[in-house]
C-alpha positions in Angstrom: 121.8 149.5 112.8 120.5 146.0 113.5 117.2 144.7 112.1 115.7 141.8 113.8 113.9 139.0 112.2 110.4 140.3 113.2 111.1 143.7 112.1 112.3 142.2 108.6 109.1 140.3 108.2 107.1 143.4 109.2 108.9 145.3 106.4 108.3 142.5 103.9 104.6 142.4 104.9 104.2 146.2 104.4 105.1 145.9 100.9 103.9 142.3 100.0 100.3 142.8 101.2 99.6 145.9 99.3 101.4 144.4 96.3 99.0 141.4 96.3 95.9 143.7 96.3 97.3 146.0 93.6 98.4 143.0 91.4 95.0 141.4 91.7 93.4 144.6 90.5 95.9 145.0 87.6 95.4 141.4 86.5 91.5 141.6 86.4 90.7 145.1 85.6 89.7 146.4 82.1 92.6 147.7 80.0 95.3 146.7 82.6 94.3 143.1 82.6 93.9 142.6 78.8 95.5 139.5 77.4 97.4 141.6 74.9 99.3 143.4 77.8 102.5 141.4 78.5 102.8 139.8 82.0 106.0 141.8 82.5 104.2 145.1 81.9 101.5 144.1 84.4 104.1 143.2 87.0 105.9 146.5 86.4 102.7 148.5 86.7 101.9 146.7 89.9 105.4 147.3 91.5 105.2 151.0 90.6 101.7 151.5 91.9 102.6 149.6 95.1 105.8 151.6 95.6 103.7 154.9 95.4 101.0 153.6 97.6 103.0 152.1 100.5 104.1 155.4 102.1 100.6 156.5 102.2 99.1 153.5 104.0 98.0 153.3 107.6 99.9 151.0 109.9 99.9 147.3 109.0 98.4 144.6 111.3 100.9 143.1 113.7 100.8 139.6 112.1 103.6 137.4 111.0 103.7 137.3 107.2 104.5 133.6 107.0 102.0 132.5 109.7 98.6 131.1 109.1 97.0 134.5 110.0 99.5 136.1 107.6 98.3 133.7 104.7 94.7 134.7 105.6 95.5 138.4 105.2 97.2 137.6 101.9 94.1 135.8 100.7 91.8 138.7 101.8 94.0 141.1 99.8 93.8 139.0 96.6 90.0 138.7 97.1 89.6 142.4 97.5 91.7 143.2 94.4 89.9 140.6 92.3 86.6 142.1 93.5 87.6 145.6 92.3 88.8 144.4 88.9 85.9 141.9 88.3 83.1 144.3 89.1 84.6 146.9 86.6 85.0 144.2 84.1 81.3 143.5 84.3 80.6 146.8 82.6 82.4 145.7 79.6 80.6 142.3 79.7 77.3 144.3 79.4 78.7 146.0 76.4 79.6 142.7 74.8 76.2 141.2 75.6 74.4 144.2 74.0 76.6 143.7 70.9 75.7 140.0 70.8 72.0 140.9 71.0 72.2 143.3 68.2 74.2 140.9 66.0 71.7 138.1 66.5 68.8 140.5 65.5 70.7 141.6 62.4 71.5 138.0 61.4 75.3 138.4 62.1 75.5 136.2 65.2 77.7 133.9 63.2 80.3 136.5 62.4 82.8 136.0 65.1 86.3 137.2 65.7 88.8 136.9 68.6 88.4 139.6 71.3 92.0 140.6 71.9 91.1 141.9 75.4 89.6 138.6 76.7 91.0 136.1 74.2 87.5 134.8 73.5 85.3 135.0 70.3 82.8 137.7 70.1 80.5 139.1 67.3 81.9 141.9 65.2 79.1 144.2 66.5 80.3 143.5 70.0 83.9 144.5 69.1 82.7 147.7 67.5 80.9 148.7 70.7 83.8 147.6 72.9 86.3 149.7 70.9 83.9 152.7 71.2 83.5 152.2 75.0 87.1 151.7 75.6 87.8 155.0 73.9 85.2 156.7 76.0 86.7 155.0 79.2 90.1 156.3 78.3 89.0 159.7 77.3 87.3 160.2 80.7 90.3 159.0 82.5 88.3 156.0 83.8 91.5 154.0 84.3 93.0 156.8 86.5 89.7 157.0 88.4 89.9 153.3 89.0 93.5 153.7 90.3 92.4 156.5 92.7 89.5 154.3 94.0 91.9 151.5 94.6 94.2 153.8 96.6 91.3 155.2 98.6 90.3 151.7 99.3 93.3 151.2 101.5 91.7 153.8 103.8 88.1 152.6 103.7 89.3 149.0 103.7 92.6 148.8 105.3 94.9 145.7 105.3 93.7 143.6 108.2 92.8 140.1 109.1 89.1 140.9 108.2 88.2 141.0 104.6 85.2 142.0 102.6 81.9 142.2 104.5 78.9 140.0 103.6 77.1 143.1 102.4 80.0 143.9 100.0 80.0 140.4 98.6 76.2 140.4 98.2 76.6 143.7 96.4 78.9 142.1 93.9 76.5 139.3 93.2 73.5 141.7 92.7 75.7 143.9 90.4 75.8 141.0 88.0 72.2 141.5 87.3 73.1 144.9 85.8 74.9 143.0 82.9 71.5 142.1 81.4 69.7 145.3 82.3 72.6 147.4 81.0 72.9 145.4 77.9 69.2 145.7 77.2 69.3 149.5 77.8 71.9 149.9 75.3 70.5 147.6 72.7 66.7 148.2 73.0 66.5 151.0 70.3 68.1 148.8 67.7 66.2 145.6 68.8 62.8 147.6 68.6 63.6 149.0 65.2 64.7 145.7 63.7 61.5 144.0 65.2 59.5 146.5 63.1 61.5 145.6 60.0 61.0 141.8 60.6 57.3 142.4 61.1 57.1 144.3 57.8 58.7 141.3 56.1 56.2 139.0 57.7 53.4 141.2 56.2 55.1 141.3 52.8 55.3 137.4 52.9 51.6 137.1 53.6 50.8 139.5 50.9 53.1 138.0 48.2 53.8 134.3 49.1 55.9 133.9 45.9 58.4 136.5 47.3 61.7 135.0 48.2 62.0 136.6 51.8 65.3 134.8 52.5 66.9 136.3 49.4 66.1 139.9 50.2 65.4 139.8 53.9 68.8 139.1 55.2 70.8 141.9 53.2 68.0 144.5 53.9 68.0 143.5 57.7 71.8 143.8 57.8 71.7 147.2 56.0 69.0 148.4 58.3 71.1 147.1 61.3 74.1 149.0 60.4 72.2 152.2 59.9 70.5 151.8 63.2 73.9 151.3 64.9 75.1 154.5 63.5 72.0 156.2 64.6 71.8 154.8 68.0 75.6 154.9 68.8 75.1 158.2 70.7 73.0 156.2 73.2 75.9 154.0 74.1 77.9 156.8 75.6 75.5 157.9 78.4 74.5 154.4 79.2 78.1 153.2 79.6 79.0 156.3 81.7 76.0 155.4 83.9 77.3 151.9 84.4 80.8 153.2 85.2 79.5 155.6 87.8 77.4 152.9 89.4 80.2 150.4 89.5 82.6 153.0 91.1 80.0 153.8 93.8 79.7 150.1 94.4 83.5 149.8 94.9 83.7 152.8 97.0 81.2 151.2 99.2 83.3 148.1 99.9 83.9 147.6 103.6 
């Protein structure tokens, strides 16, 4: 059996183009793309997923892999993969933002630690929320749902010269607004309660000017803050689930 050069490049393209999209998702998606995950593990996961996906894919475009059009197809696959991973990552950005807002209201905005998932510094309260949401994400098989959506995406958005539509790109931009609305939705019970606590301290200061509000206000606010986090933690689960459902619907609508 003789394989011509064009057939060989077609075979290479039938594996490389899906690999580029899958790798982009793995590198940017939550859990998979964490900095604590070694690069070799990410590469291995990408190769395994691509090997499973390739036999299920529709025919590839008749384009030379190393031509200008082939490079354009490659760039589109990377863009699609990054879009899938990035939009999912925004949900966790909303959780971190909610934790930062709560930490500032508690007076713990200065208590920072390194976020092992992103390699950046984040308040301790944000880390608590992130750990909680990651456990929810894994318990609901959110990572497997993300893989399934990625595989289904090869049907709704097949490998071709054309990439994401303008509507899909605009949907990603508008989805960024949900970072703030989602963060406020998660943090608002604690914010409102701590606001009442701070107002009560203001009234106490007016009633008793000799009272050292800084000596007693900070520890009391911190204690109230931790108590409110424990009381409102049940609100985080439905809010985060709603955000995950919305982002998955957005990804399924890519075209």
